[in-house]
N, C-alpha and C positions, 0 to 999 in steps of 0.2 A: 682232732686226730682220726683217722678212718679206723673202723673196727676191722679186725683181721678174721678171716672167716675159719671156722673150725670144721675140721674133717671128722665125718662120723667114725672113722677108723680109729680117731686118735685115741690111745690107751689113757686111763684115768678117770677121775671122778668128774662128773658134770652136775652143775647146778643151773637151772634156768630162771630166767626173769620171766614170768608169765605175760601174755598179753591181754589175757582175760582174768577175770576173778575167779581164782581157784581157792579151794578148801583142801586141807590136809584129809586123805583118806583114813587116817588112824586115828587122830584125836580130834577132827573136824575143825581144827583152829583156822583162821582165814580172815579176809583174803590175803594170800600169802605174797610177801615180796619177793621170796626166792623158795623154790622148791626142789626137790629131787624126786625123778621117777624111778620107782620100784615096782617091777611086773607091770608096767604101764599105769601105775596109780601114782597121784602126787602125795608126797611125804613133806612134810615142813623140815626143816634142818633139825630142829630138837629130835624128832622121831627117827631121822635119818643118822642120828649120832653125830651130826656136823654143827650142833648148836654152839659149841665153844669156839668155832672159827669166827674170824672177824674178816669183813670185806675190804678189798683193797681194790680200788677201780683202776682200769688202765691208764697209762699215760707216762709213768717214770719206769723205765725198762730195767734200769739197774736195781731199783727198789724192789720191783716184782720178782726179778731173777733172784736176788739175795733172800728175799721173804720165803719165796718158793723152796729154795734149797735148804733153809734152815728148818723147813716145817715138816714135822713128820707125817701129817696128814694135811692133805690141801686140795681143792677142787676148782676147775675152771668155771667162771659163771659166764653164760652165754645168753643171748636173746634173738628170736627169729625177726629176720629183717624181711618184711612181706614184699617189697619191691625187688629186692635182690634173691628172694627165694632162698635163703639161707641162713643158717646161725652164725652168729659173730660174736666175738670175744669181748666181754664187758670189763672183766676183771678177775681176780681170784678170791678164794676163801683161805686164809691161812690160819696158823696158830698165832695167838697174840703176841707171845714171847718172841717167835721168831720174826714178827713184823716190828716189833720194838728193836731188836737186836739189828735188823737190816736197815732201819732208819738212822741208828746209832751210826753205823758204817758209812752209810751214805752222806751223813752230816759231816763225819771225819773227814770223807774224801772232799767234800765241798769246801770244808775248812782249810784243808791243804791246798786245795786248787786256789783257794783266795790268797793264801800266803805265797803260793808260788807266782800268782799274779801281780802281786804285791812287789816281790822280789824282782820280777821280770821288770815291772814299770821303774824300779829305781834303777836297774842296769841300763834301761833304755834311756832314761833321763841323763845318767852319766855319760853315755855314749854320744848323746845329742850336744851335752855341753862340750865334749871333747871335740866332735865335729864342727860345732860353731866357732870354737877357737881356732881349729885349723883353717877354717874358711876364712876367718877374719886375718888370720897370718898371711894366707895366700894372696888376699886383697892387698895387705901390707907390702908384699913382695912384688906384686904387679904393678901397683900404684903407690908407691913409697909416699907420694905427695898428699895422699887421702889422710884426713885426721883419724887417728887412731878411734876415738869414740865412733866417727861415722862408719868407719869399717867394721866395728862390732855390731853397730846397728844394722848394717846392711847385711851381714852374715847372719845374724838373729833371724831377721825377716826371711831372708832367701831360704834358710836352712829348716824353718819351722816344720815339724812332723805333720804330715796330713795336708798339707797346704797345697801340694801339687806344684810348688815353683820350683825355679830352676835348680836350686841349690838340693832338691830332693830327688831330681832326676839321676840317671846313672852317671852322666857327666859331671853333674854337680857333685855327686858322692866320691867321684874319683878326682874332684878338684882339677877339673880339666881347664885350661886357660880360657877356652870359649865360654865354658859355663860361668865361670867367675866375672868374667869381663861382661856378660849379659847380665848378671845381677848387678853390677855396679852401674852399667848404664841404664838400667830399668829404674834404679833408685835415682840417679841424676835426672833422668827424663821426667819423674813424677814430682820431685822436690825442687829441682833448679831450675826449671822451665816452665812456661806457660801451657804445657801440654794438657794439663787437666782441664784448664780454663777453654782452651780450643776445642776439647771434645764437648764440652757443657755447651758451648755456644754453638755447636751443631757442625763443626768442620769435621770431615770424615777422617777416620783414624789415619789412614795412610798419608793423607794430606798434612794432617797434624804432625805426624811423625818426620814428613819430609821438611816442614818448616822449622823443627827444633832440632833436626839432626846436627847442623853445625855446632849448636850451643852444647850439645851432648859430647860430640867428638871434641870439642875445644877444653871441657872439663877434663875429658879422659886424658887428653895430652897434658894437661897441666899436672893431673894426678900421677902420670907416669914419671914426672920428674922428681928427683930427690928434693926434700925441703931446702929452700934456700937458693933453688935454681930460678933464673930470670926466664920470664915470658909473659907476653901479655895476651893470651887468648881471649877472646871476647864471647859473650853469649847474644842470643837472640831474644829480643821482646816478643809481644804478641804480633806484631807487624813484621818481625823478622829484621828488626834494625838491631846492628851490632850494641852490646850495652856493657854490663859491668864485668870486671875480671872474673873468669870463669872459675878460677881457684876460690873464690869467696863465694860462689853461688850456692853450693850444696847448704841447705839449712837457713840460708840468709832470707829472712822474711817468710819462712816456712816453718810449720811445727813438724817435727820429726818423729815418726813418721806420719804425714797428714792424711794417710789413708793407705789402701792396698799399694804396696810397692811390689811393681812386677810386670812381666810382659803384657 
């Protein structure tokens, strides 16, 4: 943290961190860690009647402000910066009781903030659960043929906080049909087609998507039908050959989720 410059016209007491070895002009003690100038002569804190004060380094603005406000006597500690040719604040000298009280108040504030963060985390978690449930319900509405456990897994993955996935987008939070369909399509692409294997084998992403697009669309068409409806959509193998029933594809032969599920 950069030191703040101190104006010579600033009112109040100043204590200095000397750059050279200095001794008290009154009691001859030294070298002095801190000194006060009286009549141009250095005085130790005891001789300047500041020996009962304690040093609080800069860095915690709230603690410094509270300690200074609660102290009947205080002084700003400065040190000369040769390159910048100015005195810069290093901390303050305050009464010990005032510092202790300020620390208690800051600690209470920190504990209050921690409790508030914990409450906020609980509320966020509850909202996330409700949103995931709503997302899964919307999947079920748009794709009634999608198994319920699959819908919940897709919703949980797509709506994970901080993931940047489609469920956390503005459209996803609004449960727009496009966002929900995109999440389901991404899940099908990664778990029910050879898309990932195509990528690993060096097939460009656009070409890999083109190859598996019919399989993804077939599965989505099948899931758009209510359970019990007839239909024989097929899927594509690695070579693009129609294969098994798309309604059985998601999860068949794949762990759920096998890895990142998303666009």
